[in-house]
C-alpha positions as CSV (number, residue, x, y, z in Angstrom):
1,M,29.1,75.9,-56.5
2,K,32.5,76.1,-54.7
3,F,34.1,76.4,-58.1
4,K,32.0,79.4,-59.0
5,Y,32.9,81.3,-55.8
6,L,36.5,80.6,-56.3
7,F,36.4,81.8,-59.9
8,F,34.7,85.1,-58.9
9,A,37.2,85.6,-56.1
10,V,40.1,85.2,-58.5
11,L,38.6,87.7,-60.8
12,L,38.0,90.2,-58.0
13,V,41.5,89.9,-56.8
14,S,42.9,90.3,-60.2
15,A,40.8,93.4,-60.8
16,L,41.8,95.0,-57.6
17,Q,45.5,94.3,-58.2
18,S,45.5,95.8,-61.7
19,C,43.3,98.7,-60.7
20,V,42.7,99.0,-64.4
21,V,39.4,99.5,-66.0
22,M,38.6,96.6,-68.2
23,S,37.8,97.1,-71.8
24,P,34.4,95.8,-73.0
25,K,36.3,93.2,-75.1
26,K,38.2,91.9,-72.2
27,H,35.1,91.9,-70.0
28,K,33.3,89.9,-72.6
29,A,36.1,87.5,-72.8
30,L,36.2,87.1,-69.1
31,L,32.4,86.5,-69.1
32,A,32.8,83.8,-71.7
33,E,35.6,82.2,-69.8
34,R,33.4,82.3,-66.6
35,D,30.5,80.7,-68.5
36,S,32.9,78.0,-69.8
37,L,34.2,77.3,-66.4
38,S,30.7,77.2,-65.0
39,A,29.7,74.7,-67.7
40,R,32.7,72.6,-67.0
41,T,32.0,72.8,-63.2
42,T,28.4,71.6,-63.8
43,T,29.7,68.7,-66.0
44,L,32.2,67.7,-63.3
45,E,29.5,67.9,-60.6
46,E,27.3,65.7,-62.8
47,Q,30.2,63.2,-63.3
48,V,30.9,63.2,-59.5
49,S,27.2,62.5,-58.8
50,K,27.2,59.8,-61.4
51,L,30.4,58.3,-59.8
52,I,28.7,58.4,-56.4
53,A,25.6,56.7,-57.8
54,D,27.7,54.1,-59.6
55,T,29.7,53.5,-56.4
56,S,26.5,53.0,-54.4
57,R,25.2,50.6,-57.1
58,I,28.5,48.7,-57.2
59,R,28.5,48.4,-53.4
60,Q,24.9,47.0,-53.5
61,E,25.9,44.5,-56.2
62,L,28.9,43.5,-54.2
63,A,26.8,43.0,-51.1
64,A,24.4,40.9,-53.2
65,L,27.3,38.9,-54.7
66,K,28.7,38.3,-51.2
67,G,25.2,37.1,-50.1
68,N,25.1,34.8,-53.2
69,Y,28.6,33.5,-52.5
70,S,27.7,32.8,-48.9
71,G,24.6,30.9,-50.0
72,L,26.5,29.0,-52.6
73,N,29.3,28.2,-50.2
74,D,26.7,26.8,-47.7
75,K,25.2,24.7,-50.5
76,Y,28.7,23.5,-51.5
77,N,29.5,22.5,-47.9
78,A,26.2,20.7,-47.6
79,L,26.8,18.9,-50.9
80,D,30.4,18.1,-49.9
81,K,29.1,16.6,-46.6
82,N,26.5,14.6,-48.5
83,Y,29.1,13.5,-50.9
84,N,31.5,12.3,-48.2
85,A,28.6,10.5,-46.5
86,S,27.5,8.9,-49.8
87,S,31.1,8.0,-50.6
88,S,31.5,6.3,-47.2
89,K,28.2,4.4,-47.9
90,V,29.5,3.4,-51.4
91,T,32.8,2.2,-49.9
92,Q,30.9,0.2,-47.2
93,L,28.5,-1.3,-49.8
94,S,31.5,-2.1,-52.0
95,T,33.2,-3.8,-49.1
96,D,30.1,-5.7,-48.2
97,L,29.6,-6.8,-51.8
98,Q,33.1,-8.1,-52.1
99,K,32.6,-10.1,-48.9
100,R,29.3,-11.5,-50.2
101,E,30.9,-12.4,-53.5
102,A,33.7,-14.1,-51.6
103,R,31.2,-16.1,-49.5
104,L,29.2,-16.9,-52.6
105,K,32.3,-18.4,-54.2
106,E,33.0,-20.4,-51.1
107,V,29.4,-21.7,-51.1
108,E,29.6,-22.5,-54.8
109,E,32.9,-24.4,-54.2
110,I,31.4,-26.3,-51.3
111,L,28.3,-27.2,-53.4
112,R,30.6,-28.3,-56.3
113,K,32.5,-30.5,-53.9
114,R,29.2,-31.9,-52.6
115,D,28.0,-32.7,-56.1
116,E,31.3,-34.4,-56.9
117,A,31.0,-36.4,-53.8
118,T,27.4,-37.3,-54.5
119,N,28.2,-38.4,-58.0
120,A,31.2,-40.4,-56.8
121,L,29.0,-42.1,-54.1
122,K,26.3,-42.9,-56.7
123,D,28.9,-44.6,-58.9
124,K,30.3,-46.6,-56.0
125,L,26.9,-47.8,-54.9
126,Q,25.8,-48.7,-58.5
127,K,28.9,-50.9,-58.8
128,A,28.5,-52.4,-55.4
129,L,24.8,-53.2,-55.9
130,L,25.0,-54.1,-59.6
131,G,23.8,-57.6,-58.9
132,F,20.6,-56.5,-57.2
133,Q,19.3,-54.0,-59.8
134,Q,17.3,-56.6,-61.7
135,S,15.6,-57.4,-58.4
136,G,14.1,-53.9,-58.0
137,L,17.0,-51.8,-56.7
138,T,17.7,-48.4,-58.1
139,V,20.3,-45.7,-57.4
140,D,19.7,-42.1,-58.5
141,I,20.4,-38.5,-57.4
142,R,17.6,-36.1,-56.5
143,N,18.2,-32.6,-55.1
144,G,21.8,-33.3,-54.3
145,K,21.1,-36.5,-52.4
146,V,21.6,-40.2,-53.4
147,Y,18.5,-42.3,-53.2
148,V,18.9,-46.1,-53.0
149,S,15.4,-47.5,-53.5
150,L,14.7,-51.2,-52.7
151,T,11.3,-52.7,-53.5
152,D,9.6,-54.6,-50.7
153,K,9.9,-57.9,-52.5
154,L,13.7,-57.5,-52.4
155,L,13.8,-57.1,-48.6
156,F,10.7,-58.6,-47.1
157,P,8.3,-61.5,-47.5
158,S,4.7,-60.4,-48.2
159,G,3.2,-58.5,-45.3
160,S,6.4,-59.1,-43.1
161,I,8.7,-56.7,-41.4
162,V,11.5,-59.4,-41.1
163,I,14.3,-58.9,-43.7
164,D,14.9,-62.1,-45.8
165,E,18.4,-63.4,-46.9
166,K,18.4,-61.7,-50.3
167,G,17.5,-58.4,-48.6
168,K,20.3,-58.9,-46.1
169,Q,22.8,-59.4,-48.9
170,A,21.8,-56.2,-50.6
171,L,22.0,-54.3,-47.3
172,K,25.4,-55.9,-46.6
173,Q,26.8,-54.6,-49.9
174,L,25.3,-51.2,-49.2
175,A,26.8,-51.0,-45.7
176,A,30.3,-52.0,-47.0
177,V,30.3,-48.7,-49.0
178,L,28.7,-46.6,-46.3
179,N,31.2,-47.7,-43.6
180,K,33.9,-46.2,-45.8
181,E,32.0,-42.9,-46.2
182,A,31.8,-41.5,-42.7
183,D,30.7,-38.0,-43.9
184,I,27.4,-39.3,-45.2
185,N,24.1,-39.0,-43.2
186,I,21.6,-41.9,-43.7
187,A,17.8,-41.7,-43.6
188,V,15.8,-44.9,-44.0
189,E,12.3,-44.2,-45.2
190,G,9.5,-46.8,-45.4
191,H,6.8,-46.5,-48.0
192,T,3.7,-48.6,-48.7
193,D,0.9,-48.7,-51.3
194,N,-2.6,-47.5,-50.5
195,K,-4.1,-50.9,-49.9
196,K,-5.5,-51.5,-46.4
197,I,-3.7,-53.8,-44.1
198,K,-5.5,-57.1,-43.4
199,N,-4.8,-59.8,-40.8
200,L,-1.3,-58.6,-39.8
201,G,-1.8,-58.9,-36.0
202,Q,-0.1,-56.0,-34.2
203,I,0.4,-54.0,-37.4
204,K,-2.6,-51.7,-37.5
205,D,-2.2,-49.8,-40.8
206,N,0.2,-48.7,-43.5
207,W,1.8,-46.2,-41.1
208,D,2.8,-49.0,-38.8
209,L,4.0,-51.1,-41.6
210,S,6.2,-48.3,-43.1
211,V,7.7,-47.4,-39.8
212,L,8.4,-51.0,-38.7
213,R,10.0,-51.9,-42.0
214,A,12.2,-48.7,-41.8
215,T,13.3,-49.6,-38.2
216,S,14.0,-53.2,-39.3
217,V,16.4,-52.0,-41.9
218,T,18.0,-49.4,-39.5
219,R,18.5,-52.1,-36.9
220,Y,20.2,-54.4,-39.4
221,L,22.5,-51.7,-40.6
222,T,23.5,-50.6,-37.1
223,E,23.5,-53.9,-35.1
224,T,24.7,-56.3,-37.8
225,E,26.7,-54.1,-40.2
226,N,28.0,-51.8,-37.5
227,I,27.1,-48.5,-39.0
228,D,27.2,-45.7,-36.4
229,P,23.6,-45.2,-35.2
230,K,24.3,-41.4,-34.9
231,R,24.3,-41.3,-38.7
232,L,20.9,-42.9,-39.2
233,T,17.3,-41.8,-38.9
234,A,14.2,-44.1,-39.5
235,T,10.9,-42.7,-40.7
236,G,7.6,-44.1,-42.0
237,K,5.9,-42.3,-44.9
238,G,3.0,-44.7,-45.2
239,E,1.1,-44.5,-48.5
240,F,1.4,-40.7,-48.9
241,Q,4.5,-40.3,-51.2
242,P,3.8,-42.8,-54.1
243,I,6.1,-43.0,-57.1
244,D,3.3,-44.0,-59.3
245,T,-0.3,-42.9,-58.7
246,A,-1.8,-45.6,-61.0
247,T,-3.8,-48.5,-59.5
248,T,-2.1,-51.2,-61.5
249,A,-0.2,-54.0,-59.8
250,E,3.0,-52.7,-61.2
251,A,2.4,-49.2,-59.8
252,L,1.5,-50.6,-56.4
253,S,4.7,-52.7,-56.4
254,K,6.8,-49.6,-57.1
255,N,5.2,-47.7,-54.2
256,R,6.0,-50.5,-51.7
257,R,9.6,-49.8,-51.1
258,I,12.4,-48.8,-48.7
259,E,14.3,-45.7,-49.7
260,I,17.7,-45.1,-48.2
261,V,18.5,-41.4,-48.6
262,L,22.2,-40.5,-48.4
263,T,23.2,-36.9,-47.8
264,P,26.7,-35.5,-47.6
265,K,27.3,-33.6,-44.4
266,L,27.2,-29.9,-45.0
267,D,28.7,-28.7,-41.7
268,E,31.2,-26.5,-43.7
269,L,28.4,-24.9,-45.7
270,Y,26.2,-24.5,-42.6
271,N,29.0,-22.8,-40.7
272,L,29.7,-20.5,-43.7
273,I,26.0,-19.5,-44.0
274,T,25.6,-18.8,-40.3
275,K,28.7,-16.7,-39.9
């Protein structure tokens, strides 16, 4: 509207200055020019309105984008924080895994050495006790331990707990090896068959017989062959761990035995596991 007033003012001033009466042709031309200027003014006003509306819309979009950016930035910071926490956990887990793998290798190496020592001990005992193997002595490895099994007929007279001379010779040869192997623990186990004890005086049952025979062997090894008593334990298993469950005379004979169980000391392994 301001443009219209300005236009008319210009025309009025121009008319007053000239003080000339316009011809119809000039008046018509001026009217046409006025109408053109009015149309252009309307167009400009519409453009201005559109620009104002666009500006308002753009400001709204900008505000929305800023809000989205702020939300995304918060999410990014949260993800970054989680990533850093996860990264720290991964690093710690990786470190723990490396430590465990290192300890596992140490354990495997200790067990390998134990197996080597066990096999070497078995070979030494088989050579030292070769002359007694036909009399019911065997040497084998079970669960990482060396088992020296002596039938009762090799060690004791029937129903007795007193070691005979042949048994002492076998134990003497065994002790010669064990005295050179200070890192070996020794368990002496007495075993019987499942026949009930008859007329053996103070020996009440197979439990008694198995325990007393085990302690007889233990005393001989410590008192006569000078094996350190701290290395030995004596136990009686009675009839409850048979080698052969058949009822034949051969099976019963196998079950009546002394087993000397030799275990390499695993202090190094125990210390490693309990760190």
